[in-house]
N, C-alpha and C positions, 0 to 999 in steps of 0.2 A: 651878724656873729662875728665876734675876734676870735678864730680859733688862737688856741697856745701854741708856739714856736716848740715844737719837739724833733728831735729827726725822724728822719721819712720811717714809714713803717711803727714808729713807738705811738705816733698819735691814734693812730688804730688800734693798736693795743689797748691803749686807754682808755678808747671809746668801749670796748669789749668788756673790759675791763669793770665798766660802769654799769652796763647792761644784765652783767653776771648779777653784781650786788644788789643790783636793783630786785630782780627775777628773784632772788634769795631771801630777799625780805629785807635788806640793810637798810638804814634812814639815809636820809639824804646828807644830814651831818656826817655821819659816817661816812660817807660814799668821798664826799670831800674832799676828808682830813687823807683819806686813804687813795687818792690818783694828785696827779699830776695836770690837769685839766683845772681851766679856769670856772669859777662858780657859774659863770654864763651859760659855758657849755655844758655843766652838769645838770643846771636846772632846764635846759630845750633836750637834754636826751630824756631829764626824767618824765617832762611832760609830754613827749613822743611816746613812751613808753608807756603811759596812762591814756595816751590817745588825746591829749590835750591841745590846744592851740596854743 
């Protein structure tokens, strides 16, 4: 997986934002438009959150 290039610390903040949005019931499209992570990363986080491989 290719990580999005972000300043140190900001990537982790974006990952936490995605996790929090998924936990609160946000849809994947809403999450993708609200974060600076690339689509592949958001989908991986979503799959991990749902327990899929």
